[in-house]
All heavy atoms as an XYZ file, in Angstrom:
848
protein
N       0.844     -1.126      0.022
C      -0.038      0.010      0.035
C       0.879      1.212      0.043
O       1.940      1.127      0.470
C      -0.879      0.012      1.159
C      -1.988     -1.027      1.187
S      -3.386     -0.393      1.962
C      -4.435      0.057      0.660
N       0.341      2.271     -0.459
C       1.027      3.556     -0.564
C       0.768      4.344      0.672
O      -0.261      4.469      1.135
C       0.436      4.382     -1.771
C       1.128      5.653     -2.126
C       2.687      5.422     -2.446
C       0.366      6.389     -3.294
N       1.864      4.713      1.310
C       1.743      5.507      2.553
C       1.682      7.033      2.244
O       2.672      7.702      2.089
C       2.937      5.198      3.502
C       2.932      5.851      4.875
O       1.652      6.384      5.143
O       3.841      5.846      5.567
N       0.507      7.545      2.037
C       0.293      8.850      1.636
C       0.768      9.981      2.590
O       1.192     10.954      2.264
C      -1.247      9.165      1.263
C      -1.577      8.248      0.084
C      -1.509     10.575      1.050
C      -3.071      8.311     -0.231
N       0.797      9.592      3.824
C       1.266     10.463      4.993
C       2.722     10.881      4.803
O       3.069     11.920      5.148
C       1.104      9.851      6.366
C      -0.365      9.662      6.662
C      -0.548      9.085      8.017
C      -2.055      8.730      8.353
N      -2.155      8.205      9.680
N       3.458     10.031      4.135
C       4.914     10.406      4.020
C       5.270     10.847      2.525
O       6.471     10.961      2.305
C       5.743      9.072      4.387
C       5.597      8.740      5.736
O       5.412      9.527      6.594
N       5.634      7.441      6.040
N       4.310     11.154      1.704
C       4.631     11.602      0.335
C       4.622     13.153      0.470
O       3.728     13.729      1.064
C       3.516     11.167     -0.634
C       3.609     11.638     -1.957
C       3.449      9.566     -0.660
N       5.690     13.753     -0.228
C       5.835     15.103     -0.340
C       5.231     15.523     -1.625
O       5.808     15.564     -2.671
C       7.203     15.588     -0.223
C       7.326     17.058     -0.257
O       6.396     17.830     -0.206
O       8.553     17.533     -0.271
N       3.877     16.133     -1.534
C       3.137     16.414     -2.792
C       3.748     17.543     -3.503
O       3.632     17.834     -4.679
C       1.758     16.634     -2.454
C       1.005     15.416     -2.051
C       1.460     17.802     -1.565
N       4.557     18.349     -2.780
C       5.173     19.480     -3.439
C       6.271     19.152     -4.421
O       6.686     19.975     -5.302
C       5.794     20.512     -2.450
O       6.842     19.769     -1.763
C       4.751     21.084     -1.401
N       6.684     17.913     -4.329
C       7.645     17.350     -5.373
C       7.104     16.697     -6.517
O       7.796     16.292     -7.490
C       8.572     16.422     -4.524
C       9.377     17.033     -3.409
C      10.064     18.186     -3.881
O      10.957     18.215     -4.859
N      10.030     19.385     -3.103
N       5.803     16.644     -6.559
C       5.076     16.050     -7.627
C       5.045     16.979     -8.942
O       4.941     18.227     -8.764
C       3.702     15.572     -7.384
O       2.889     16.735     -7.102
C       3.692     14.553     -6.146
N       5.091     16.380    -10.047
C       5.009     17.204    -11.296
C       3.723     17.867    -11.496
O       3.713     19.092    -11.802
C       5.175     16.221    -12.522
C       5.142     16.850    -13.751
C       5.337     15.892    -14.879
N       5.874     16.573    -16.025
C       6.418     15.947    -16.999
N       6.568     14.623    -16.970
N       6.963     16.604    -18.145
N       2.564     17.394    -10.925
C       1.208     18.016    -10.985
C       1.411     19.261    -10.169
O       0.968     20.348    -10.620
C       0.233     17.059    -10.574
C      -1.157     17.614    -10.494
C      -1.798     17.854    -11.631
C      -1.669     17.988     -9.257
C      -3.134     18.370    -11.593
C      -2.919     18.560     -9.139
C      -3.624     18.759    -10.361
N       1.764     19.089     -8.962
C       1.742     20.341     -8.041
C       2.677     21.342     -8.554
O       2.333     22.613     -8.577
C       2.357     19.763     -6.622
C       2.511     20.975     -5.645
C       1.482     21.186     -4.949
C       3.686     21.683     -5.577
C       1.459     22.320     -3.940
C       3.843     22.781     -4.644
C       2.639     23.044     -3.783
O       2.823     24.072     -3.001
N       3.854     21.109     -9.099
C       4.672     22.000     -9.684
C       4.276     22.823    -10.801
O       4.317     24.042    -11.009
C       6.146     21.403     -9.939
C       6.899     21.092     -8.744
C       8.108     20.320     -8.904
O       8.377     19.932    -10.089
N       8.830     19.921     -7.879
N       3.426     22.035    -11.758
C       2.839     22.723    -12.867
C       1.756     23.629    -12.424
O       1.627     24.695    -12.934
C       2.283     21.588    -13.854
C       3.482     20.848    -14.500
C       2.864     19.802    -15.484
O       1.681     19.653    -15.682
O       3.756     19.135    -16.029
N       0.961     23.187    -11.490
C      -0.260     24.054    -11.023
C       0.429     25.236    -10.381
O      -0.090     26.465    -10.542
C      -1.112     23.262    -10.028
C      -1.864     22.067    -10.685
C      -2.022     24.202     -9.271
C      -2.786     22.587    -11.807
N       1.443     25.135     -9.574
C       2.136     26.169     -9.015
C       2.688     27.259     -9.860
O       2.498     28.451     -9.743
C       3.205     25.744     -8.024
C       3.763     26.695     -6.973
C       3.086     27.102     -5.916
C       4.940     27.403     -7.324
C       3.483     27.992     -4.968
C       5.559     28.223     -6.429
C       4.674     28.556     -5.294
N       3.210     26.744    -10.998
C       3.785     27.636    -11.995
C       2.649     28.413    -12.676
O       2.712     29.649    -12.943
C       4.487     26.894    -13.120
C       5.950     26.514    -12.798
C       6.609     25.786    -13.878
O       5.990     24.825    -14.547
N       7.990     25.979    -13.995
N       1.520     27.729    -12.959
C       0.332     28.393    -13.588
C      -0.170     29.469    -12.657
O      -0.422     30.673    -13.082
C      -0.838     27.411    -13.853
C      -2.041     28.139    -14.239
C      -0.405     26.456    -15.017
N      -0.166     29.187    -11.329
C      -0.655     30.151    -10.312
C       0.315     31.467    -10.335
O      -0.152     32.586    -10.299
N       1.607     31.039    -10.292
C       2.628     32.220    -10.280
C       2.399     33.051    -11.510
O       2.491     34.289    -11.552
C       4.051     31.677    -10.202
C       4.376     31.241     -8.828
C       5.881     30.718     -8.818
O       6.436     30.226     -9.907
O       6.511     30.905     -7.816
N       2.249     32.522    -12.713
C       2.148     33.301    -13.933
C       0.926     34.106    -13.955
O       0.932     35.290    -14.232
C       2.265     32.329    -15.118
C       2.199     33.067    -16.518
C       3.279     33.988    -16.667
O       4.439     33.693    -16.233
O       3.179     34.931    -17.370
N      -0.218     33.481    -13.453
C      -1.382     34.394    -13.427
C      -1.223     35.575    -12.419
O      -1.626     36.718    -12.623
C      -2.645     33.502    -12.901
C      -3.133     32.675    -14.015
C      -4.405     32.018    -13.457
N      -4.907     30.945    -14.433
C      -5.659     30.051    -14.171
N      -6.146     29.993    -12.871
N      -6.009     29.162    -15.204
N      -0.564     35.244    -11.252
C      -0.340     36.377    -10.411
C       0.499     37.466    -10.972
O       0.244     38.646    -10.713
N       1.493     36.965    -11.584
C       2.457     38.023    -12.244
C       1.730     38.837    -13.230
O       1.879     40.086    -13.246
C       3.550     37.248    -12.869
C       4.802     38.168    -13.321
C       5.942     37.335    -13.879
N       6.499     36.399    -12.917
C       6.320     34.929    -13.105
N       5.771     34.465    -14.316
N       6.937     34.158    -12.310
N       0.890     38.236    -14.120
C       0.173     38.899    -15.086
C      -0.728     39.902    -14.548
O      -0.962     41.125    -14.905
C      -0.606     37.981    -16.105
C       0.357     37.180    -16.915
C      -0.328     36.147    -17.721
O      -1.562     35.857    -17.506
N       0.276     35.511    -18.679
N      -1.510     39.564    -13.524
C      -2.538     40.313    -12.767
C      -1.893     41.497    -12.146
O      -2.153     42.610    -12.208
C      -3.416     39.666    -11.826
C      -4.269     38.637    -12.361
C      -5.058     37.694    -11.332
O      -4.861     37.999    -10.157
O      -5.788     36.780    -11.818
N      -0.604     41.230    -11.520
C       0.126     42.313    -10.930
C       0.623     43.346    -11.948
O       0.634     44.484    -11.696
N       1.149     42.886    -13.129
C       1.581     43.775    -14.103
C       0.404     44.648    -14.629
O       0.531     45.906    -14.848
C       2.139     42.932    -15.328
C       3.456     42.380    -15.009
C       3.833     41.463    -16.068
O       3.247     41.241    -17.091
O       5.077     40.959    -15.966
N      -0.828     44.046    -14.723
C      -1.994     44.755    -15.208
C      -2.436     45.830    -14.200
O      -2.785     47.018    -14.482
C      -3.223     43.873    -15.489
C      -3.031     43.033    -16.787
C      -4.153     41.973    -16.781
O      -4.844     41.749    -15.948
N      -4.190     41.400    -17.994
N      -2.401     45.504    -12.853
C      -2.713     46.379    -11.846
C      -1.615     47.562    -11.840
O      -2.003     48.776    -11.719
C      -2.757     45.748    -10.456
C      -4.125     45.034    -10.309
C      -4.104     44.664     -8.691
N      -3.175     43.868     -8.233
C      -3.120     42.488     -8.325
N      -4.152     41.877     -8.747
N      -2.047     41.769     -7.905
N      -0.314     47.236    -12.092
C       0.633     48.167    -12.076
C       0.501     49.231    -13.124
O       0.727     50.319    -13.151
N       0.063     48.701    -14.401
C      -0.113     49.532    -15.597
C      -1.317     50.492    -15.282
O      -1.205     51.633    -15.625
C      -0.525     48.705    -16.809
C       0.715     47.926    -17.328
C       0.377     46.982    -18.382
O      -0.742     46.989    -18.841
O       1.231     46.181    -18.857
N      -2.352     49.936    -14.693
C      -3.572     50.787    -14.236
C      -3.095     51.841    -13.378
O      -3.568     53.000    -13.503
C      -4.658     49.942    -13.737
C      -5.306     49.046    -14.767
C      -6.250     48.096    -14.175
O      -6.307     47.888    -12.937
N      -7.085     47.395    -14.974
N      -2.362     51.519    -12.313
C      -1.891     52.533    -11.348
C      -1.180     53.685    -12.014
O      -1.236     54.750    -11.767
C      -1.274     51.859    -10.109
C      -2.040     51.290     -9.211
C      -1.273     50.824     -7.875
N      -1.815     49.579     -7.455
C      -1.190     48.400     -7.484
N       0.117     48.406     -7.727
N      -1.770     47.312     -7.055
N      -0.200     53.096    -12.940
C       0.680     54.049    -13.643
C      -0.177     54.973    -14.527
O       0.083     56.154    -14.594
N      -1.198     54.464    -15.151
C      -2.031     55.205    -16.047
C      -2.796     56.334    -15.236
O      -2.824     57.434    -15.539
C      -3.109     54.379    -16.799
C      -2.350     53.681    -17.895
C      -3.352     52.658    -18.538
O      -4.566     52.721    -18.231
O      -2.877     51.912    -19.342
N      -3.233     55.837    -14.001
C      -4.059     56.752    -13.136
C      -3.145     57.829    -12.695
O      -3.508     58.975    -12.606
C      -4.563     56.003    -11.986
C      -5.702     55.054    -12.276
C      -6.140     54.241    -11.190
O      -5.383     54.025    -10.201
N      -7.299     53.572    -11.221
N      -1.890     57.518    -12.267
C      -0.939     58.574    -11.835
C      -0.546     59.502    -12.933
O      -0.469     60.759    -12.671
C       0.416     57.994    -11.273
C       0.282     57.408     -9.883
C       1.561     57.054     -9.221
N       2.298     55.961    -10.012
C       2.230     54.768     -9.724
N       1.555     54.312     -8.631
N       2.941     53.795    -10.363
N      -0.422     58.987    -14.080
C      -0.219     59.896    -15.220
C      -1.391     60.778    -15.588
O      -1.172     62.011    -15.859
N      -2.584     60.241    -15.506
C      -3.714     61.121    -15.666
C      -3.805     62.225    -14.592
O      -4.083     63.365    -14.999
C      -4.955     60.250    -15.698
C      -5.243     59.339    -16.778
C      -6.455     58.503    -16.769
O      -7.243     58.667    -15.905
O      -6.473     57.572    -17.582
N      -3.494     61.976    -13.435
C      -3.584     62.893    -12.290
C      -2.436     63.987    -12.493
O      -2.762     65.113    -12.311
C      -3.228     62.114    -10.917
C      -4.639     61.483    -10.447
C      -4.266     60.555     -9.231
O      -3.103     60.443     -8.830
N      -5.349     60.154     -8.577
N      -1.324     63.510    -12.881
C      -0.202     64.451    -13.184
C      -0.622     65.447    -14.258
O      -0.346     66.495    -14.211
C       1.007     63.697    -13.510
C       2.344     64.609    -13.615
C       3.524     63.755    -13.760
C       4.658     64.862    -13.949
N       5.904     64.062    -14.140
N      -1.293     64.875    -15.386
C      -1.629     65.686    -16.448
C      -2.790     66.630    -16.057
O      -2.550     67.764    -16.442
N      -3.710     66.252    -15.248
C      -4.767     67.056    -14.786
C      -4.069     68.202    -13.983
O      -4.499     69.414    -14.080
C      -5.844     66.429    -14.014
C      -6.803     65.652    -14.888
C      -7.982     65.299    -14.143
N      -7.842     64.775    -12.665
C      -7.775     63.551    -12.380
N      -7.888     62.641    -13.285
N      -7.689     63.179    -11.086
N      -3.170     67.912    -13.179
C      -2.491     68.978    -12.336
C      -1.682     69.918    -13.149
O      -1.849     71.083    -12.940
C      -1.547     68.269    -11.276
C      -0.894     69.337    -10.434
C       0.017     68.783     -9.404
C       0.601     69.914     -8.583
N       1.518     69.353     -7.588
N      -1.016     69.347    -14.223
C      -0.151     70.251    -15.074
C      -1.131     71.248    -15.761
O      -0.807     72.346    -15.857
C       0.700     69.471    -16.050
C       1.740     68.797    -15.418
C       2.757     69.801    -14.704
O       3.133     70.732    -15.306
O       3.232     69.499    -13.590
N      -2.326     70.691    -16.294
C      -3.348     71.504    -16.991
C      -3.891     72.537    -16.001
O      -3.905     73.791    -16.472
C      -4.408     70.650    -17.547
C      -4.011     69.831    -18.697
C      -5.175     69.068    -19.220
O      -6.379     69.294    -18.893
O      -4.983     68.250    -19.938
N      -4.164     72.252    -14.676
C      -4.537     73.176    -13.788
C      -3.562     74.225    -13.525
O      -3.986     75.514    -13.473
C      -5.003     72.502    -12.569
N      -2.283     73.915    -13.347
C      -1.312     74.845    -13.080
C      -1.149     75.883    -14.237
O      -1.132     76.982    -13.971
C       0.098     74.126    -12.940
C       0.105     73.346    -11.628
C       1.252     75.085    -12.951
C       1.246     72.367    -11.382
N      -1.106     75.203    -15.421
C      -1.015     76.091    -16.609
C      -2.221     77.272    -16.701
O      -2.042     78.413    -16.846
C      -0.982     75.388    -17.901
C       0.366     74.640    -18.008
O       1.382     74.935    -17.325
O       0.451     73.726    -18.959
N      -3.393     76.712    -16.374
C      -4.568     77.417    -16.486
C      -4.579     78.552    -15.385
O      -4.900     79.724    -15.617
C      -5.851     76.717    -16.459
C      -7.097     77.419    -16.698
C      -7.305     77.970    -18.000
C      -8.088     77.410    -15.748
C      -8.500     78.691    -18.260
C      -9.302     78.264    -15.999
C      -9.474     78.780    -17.308
N      -4.277     78.143    -14.219
C      -4.309     79.066    -13.072
C      -3.079     80.160    -13.278
O      -3.376     81.371    -13.029
C      -4.047     78.387    -11.658
C      -3.722     79.327    -10.577
C      -5.412     77.522    -11.360
N      -2.093     79.711    -13.740
C      -0.940     80.730    -14.039
C      -1.353     81.689    -15.096
O      -1.115     82.856    -15.017
C       0.260     79.956    -14.352
C       1.103     79.294    -13.217
C       2.264     78.568    -13.840
C       1.530     80.325    -12.182
N      -2.078     81.215    -16.108
C      -2.572     82.063    -17.222
C      -3.479     83.142    -16.717
O      -3.340     84.328    -16.875
C      -3.248     81.269    -18.315
C      -3.863     81.981    -19.437
C      -2.795     82.779    -20.275
C      -4.803     81.142    -20.197
N      -4.486     82.719    -15.914
C      -5.427     83.628    -15.284
C      -4.802     84.597    -14.359
O      -5.127     85.640    -14.317
C      -6.507     82.779    -14.650
C      -7.397     81.879    -15.482
C      -8.476     81.198    -14.591
C      -8.191     82.810    -16.462
N      -3.929     84.087    -13.475
C      -3.154     84.959    -12.502
C      -2.412     86.092    -13.307
O      -2.294     87.164    -12.874
C      -2.306     84.145    -11.666
C      -2.976     83.373    -10.430
C      -2.013     82.452     -9.818
C      -3.595     84.317     -9.490
N      -1.711     85.702    -14.325
C      -1.001     86.581    -15.188
C      -1.874     87.684    -15.650
O      -1.495     88.900    -15.679
N      -3.128     87.301    -16.138
C      -3.953     88.300    -16.604
C      -4.596     89.211    -15.463
O      -4.883     90.407    -15.581
C      -5.299     87.718    -17.365
C      -4.828     86.781    -18.506
C      -4.608     87.583    -19.774
N      -5.698     88.450    -20.277
C      -6.582     88.017    -21.154
N      -6.380     86.880    -21.831
N      -7.505     88.854    -21.611
N      -4.845     88.647    -14.345
C      -5.439     89.443    -13.123
C      -4.335     90.243    -12.396
O      -4.592     91.253    -11.850
C      -6.131     88.350    -12.240
C      -6.767     88.907    -11.052
C      -7.932     89.788    -11.381
N      -8.980     89.090    -12.131
C     -10.314     89.163    -11.904
N     -10.710     90.092    -11.120
N     -11.089     88.547    -12.673
N      -3.161     89.486    -12.198
C      -2.153     90.084    -11.340
C      -0.951     90.661    -11.980
O      -0.009     91.216    -11.299
C      -1.749     89.037    -10.268
S      -3.031     88.351     -9.347
N      -0.837     90.381    -13.306
C       0.415     90.846    -13.906
C       1.515     89.806    -13.815
O       1.248     88.567    -13.545
N       2.728     90.117    -14.140
C       3.787     89.133    -14.266
C       4.051     88.676    -12.754
O       4.358     89.359    -11.737
C       5.122     89.825    -14.697
C       6.280     88.851    -14.671
C       4.865     90.364    -16.088
N       4.191     87.323    -12.532
C       4.449     86.715    -11.398
C       5.884     86.400    -11.129
O       6.583     86.210    -12.149
C       3.668     85.311    -11.256
C       2.200     85.487    -11.379
C       1.482     84.076    -11.268
C       1.587     86.381    -10.260
N       6.408     86.451     -9.981
C       7.848     86.100     -9.729
C       8.027     84.595     -9.866
O       7.079     83.870     -9.806
C       8.308     86.640     -8.303
O       7.756     85.797     -7.366
N       9.284     84.321    -10.096
C       9.640     82.841    -10.162
C       9.323     82.124     -8.819
O       8.826     80.931     -8.836
C      11.188     82.698    -10.457
N       9.482     82.808     -7.779
C       9.118     82.242     -6.380
C       7.658     81.949     -6.346
O       7.247     80.901     -5.780
C       9.666     83.015     -5.290
N       6.813     82.924     -6.796
C       5.410     82.638     -6.778
C       4.942     81.539     -7.595
O       4.107     80.784     -7.294
C       4.668     84.077     -7.156
C       4.789     85.130     -6.154
C       4.248     86.405     -6.641
O       4.521     86.796     -7.845
N       3.743     87.192     -5.772
N       5.577     81.566     -8.826
C       5.150     80.442     -9.745
C       5.543     79.025     -9.122
O       4.850     78.063     -9.290
C       5.939     80.616    -11.059
C       5.360     81.682    -11.917
C       6.122     81.861    -13.214
C       5.557     82.919    -14.126
N       6.395     83.134    -15.308
N       6.781     79.075     -8.532
C       7.149     77.745     -7.812
C       6.269     77.306     -6.798
O       5.898     76.194     -6.637
C       8.713     77.999     -7.294
C       9.211     76.729     -6.695
C      10.566     76.951     -6.193
C      11.208     75.770     -5.604
N      12.560     75.886     -5.162
N       5.730     78.375     -5.916
C       4.788     77.934     -4.920
C       3.518     77.488     -5.548
O       2.915     76.557     -4.993
C       4.575     79.180     -3.976
C       5.753     79.407     -3.089
C       5.519     80.541     -2.085
N       4.613     79.985     -1.044
C       4.022     80.838     -0.143
N       4.374     82.141     -0.089
N       3.239     80.453      0.687
N       3.101     78.055     -6.539
C       1.767     77.601     -7.116
C       1.916     76.271     -7.722
O       0.997     75.390     -7.546
C       1.348     78.660     -8.228
C       1.022     80.054     -7.483
C       0.205     78.191     -9.031
C       0.895     81.178     -8.369
N       3.110     75.966     -8.359
C       3.346     74.646     -8.935
C       3.419     73.668     -7.825
O       3.139     72.383     -8.059
C       4.650     74.657     -9.702
C       4.475     75.367    -11.031
C       5.753     75.221    -11.843
N       5.797     76.131    -13.095
C       4.941     75.783    -14.103
N       4.317     74.723    -14.215
N       4.943     76.641    -15.054
N       3.816     73.946     -6.556
C       3.935     72.886     -5.537
C       2.573     72.639     -4.890
O       2.480     71.715     -4.087
C       4.904     73.529     -4.575
O       4.349     74.504     -3.804
N       1.434     73.400     -5.172
C       0.161     73.148     -4.598
C      -0.440     71.817     -5.143
O      -0.202     71.515     -6.268
C      -0.779     74.290     -4.953
C      -0.484     75.683     -4.420
C      -1.387     76.670     -5.012
C      -0.387     75.689     -2.857
N      -1.209     71.145     -4.319
C      -1.800     69.969     -4.718
C      -3.074     70.455     -5.549
O      -3.373     71.603     -5.644
C      -2.316     69.060     -3.677
C      -3.198     69.611     -2.621
O      -4.079     70.400     -3.031
O      -3.168     69.198     -1.463
N      -3.646     69.484     -6.218
C      -4.781     69.761     -7.172
C      -5.970     70.471     -6.531
O      -6.506     71.362     -6.996
C      -5.261     68.444     -7.925
C      -6.278     68.653     -9.037
C      -5.627     69.555    -10.170
C      -6.522     67.250     -9.651
N      -6.279     70.012     -5.428
C      -7.385     70.762     -4.567
C      -7.111     72.092     -4.311
O      -7.871     73.053     -4.399
C      -7.815     69.944     -3.287
C      -8.492     68.582     -3.493
O      -8.990     68.505     -4.513
O      -8.259     67.641     -2.675
N      -5.860     72.392     -3.834
C      -5.462     73.854     -3.624
C      -5.449     74.679     -4.819
O      -5.725     75.808     -4.965
C      -4.137     73.893     -2.962
C      -4.057     73.346     -1.531
C      -4.341     74.547     -0.615
N      -4.068     74.107      0.711
C      -4.951     74.244      1.746
N      -6.129     74.926      1.565
N      -4.719     73.907      2.953
N      -5.009     73.990     -5.963
C      -4.930     74.757     -7.227
C      -6.472     75.136     -7.576
O      -6.620     76.254     -8.177
C      -4.478     73.927     -8.367
C      -2.939     73.679     -8.287
C      -2.420     72.636     -9.256
C      -2.270     75.066     -8.732
N      -7.347     74.241     -7.450
C      -8.652     74.552     -7.675
C      -9.214     75.592     -6.843
O      -9.892     76.564     -7.179
C      -9.571     73.214     -7.500
C      -9.435     72.244     -8.556
C     -10.303     71.013     -8.192
C     -10.038     69.873     -9.248
N     -10.836     68.697     -8.917
N      -8.868     75.645     -5.581
C      -9.276     76.720     -4.664
C      -8.724     77.965     -5.110
O      -9.354     79.101     -5.053
C      -8.936     76.231     -3.315
N      -7.455     77.939     -5.473
C      -6.877     79.231     -5.978
C      -7.460     79.746     -7.182
O      -7.805     80.910     -7.357
C      -5.255     78.989     -6.195
C      -4.568     80.179     -6.845
C      -4.631     81.437     -5.946
C      -3.130     79.815     -7.002
N      -7.905     78.823     -8.208
C      -8.551     79.271     -9.348
C      -9.818     79.918     -9.054
O     -10.323     80.900     -9.707
N     -10.626     79.381     -8.022
C     -11.884     80.038     -7.727
C     -11.604     81.428     -6.990
O     -12.188     82.393     -7.237
C     -12.684     79.166     -6.838
C     -13.903     79.898     -6.155
C     -13.168     77.950     -7.625
N     -10.607     81.409     -6.074
C     -10.249     82.647     -5.293
C      -9.887     83.726     -6.237
O     -10.181     84.929     -5.934
C      -9.304     82.328     -4.210
N      -9.074     83.456     -7.250
C      -8.491     84.475     -8.088
C      -9.532     85.301     -8.813
O      -9.373     86.425     -9.209
C      -7.474     83.940     -9.012
C      -7.840     83.167    -10.329
C      -8.266     84.093    -11.414
C      -6.682     82.245    -10.684
N     -10.771     84.856     -8.908
C     -11.831     85.487     -9.513
C     -12.092     86.792     -8.752
O     -12.660     87.718     -9.336
C     -13.153     84.661     -9.676
C     -12.992     83.504    -10.654
C     -14.136     82.583    -10.490
C     -12.722     83.852    -12.054
N     -11.824     86.715     -7.430
C     -12.095     87.966     -6.524
C     -10.864     88.738     -6.398
O     -10.951     89.758     -5.599
C     -12.619     87.411     -5.260
C     -14.033     86.788     -5.361
O     -14.843     87.274     -6.268
O     -14.182     85.870     -4.676
N      -9.708     88.396     -6.871
C      -8.476     89.127     -6.665
C      -8.581     90.464     -7.406
O      -9.125     90.603     -8.450
C      -7.328     88.445     -7.202
C      -6.854     87.202     -6.406
C      -7.482     86.781     -5.206
C      -5.742     86.449     -6.828
C      -7.142     85.699     -4.552
C      -5.352     85.398     -6.030
C      -5.935     85.016     -4.865
N      -8.052     91.472     -6.767
C      -7.900     92.726     -7.375
C      -6.490     93.072     -7.973
O      -6.275     93.956     -8.747
N      -5.574     92.198     -7.473
C      -4.185     92.457     -7.802
C      -3.337     91.527     -7.219
O      -3.650     90.448     -6.622
N      -1.987     91.720     -7.343
C      -0.973     90.762     -6.804
C      -0.935     90.658     -5.249
O      -0.675     89.614     -4.710
C       0.413     91.321     -7.361
C       1.506     90.189     -7.224
C       2.809     90.668     -7.767
C       2.752     90.504     -9.194
N       4.090     90.660     -9.880
N      -1.439     91.727     -4.635
C      -1.365     91.596     -3.076
C      -2.396     90.635     -2.653
O      -2.109     89.854     -1.678
C      -1.832     93.019     -2.529
C      -0.710     94.155     -2.751
O       0.465     93.733     -2.978
O      -1.101     95.283     -2.704
N      -3.567     90.433     -3.400
C      -4.514     89.430     -2.980
C      -3.859     88.020     -3.240
O      -4.128     87.072     -2.410
C      -5.701     89.538     -3.855
C      -6.512     90.766     -3.600
O      -6.550     91.178     -2.270
O      -7.186     91.223     -4.365
N      -3.055     87.799     -4.188
C      -2.453     86.558     -4.475
C      -1.378     86.347     -3.292
O      -1.374     85.167     -2.754
C      -1.632     86.611     -5.856
C      -0.683     85.397     -6.071
C      -1.533     84.062     -5.964
C       0.074     85.457     -7.304
N      -0.588     87.281     -2.991
C       0.276     87.095     -1.831
C      -0.290     86.739     -0.597
O       0.128     85.851      0.137
C       1.241     88.430     -1.769
C       1.991     88.364     -0.456
C       2.033     88.687     -2.909
N      -1.497     87.429     -0.262
C      -2.194     87.063      0.891
C      -2.802     85.682      0.823
O      -2.685     84.860      1.859
C      -3.270     88.060      1.197
N      -3.262     85.264     -0.229
C      -3.767     83.921     -0.356
C      -2.782     82.936     -0.283
O      -2.993     81.756      0.513
C      -4.511     83.715     -1.785
C      -5.252     82.454     -1.924
C      -6.637     82.336     -1.663
C      -4.824     81.203     -2.316
N      -6.920     80.949     -1.872
C      -5.794     80.252     -2.211
C      -3.504     80.574     -2.499
C      -5.776     78.923     -2.448
C      -3.473     79.320     -2.946
C      -4.539     78.485     -2.839
N      -1.508     83.113     -0.867
C      -0.542     82.078     -0.697
C       0.019     82.052      0.690
O       0.393     80.911      1.200
C       0.774     82.473     -1.637
C       0.480     82.214     -3.057
C       1.610     82.797     -3.938
C       0.226     80.737     -3.401
N      -0.006     83.150      1.513
C       0.400     83.086      2.841
C      -0.489     82.234      3.704
O      -0.170     81.428      4.616
C       0.422     84.485      3.442
C       1.660     85.276      3.191
C       1.655     86.632      3.900
C       2.785     87.394      3.599
N       2.992     88.722      4.247
N      -1.834     82.345      3.293
C      -2.905     81.619      4.013
C      -2.988     80.165      3.665
O      -3.399     79.289      4.368
C      -4.273     82.258      4.062
C      -4.239     83.591      4.688
S      -5.818     84.499      4.568
C      -6.885     83.242      5.370
N      -2.672     79.813      2.414
C      -3.036     78.522      1.805
C      -1.814     77.853      1.202
O      -1.961     76.644      0.848
C      -4.123     78.697      0.768
C      -5.376     79.316      1.214
O      -6.155     78.515      1.826
N      -5.611     80.475      1.067
N      -0.723     78.581      1.003
C       0.324     77.935      0.259
C       1.415     77.349      1.249
O       2.089     76.442      0.970
């Protein structure tokens, strides 16, 4: 009779083939998830860059030429802060309002 208790099933060809199939599926799913995350990060970065460009354009029209330091601070804002700045700048009368907003929110 075969003593099944002493057989190491991990050494069988069947087990090893099934294990390889599972590893390959896991690898493929991981790659797909990684691609999706990369695409999402790319989309978020693109939206942020568009928001930055648009806010800087509007600020230039409303406040005049911005300093390099002001542009750098605006570029460092997260997307939610950029949106808030975009809304706030509608009420700006000039560069002093931008300076005050950046002190409070930047």
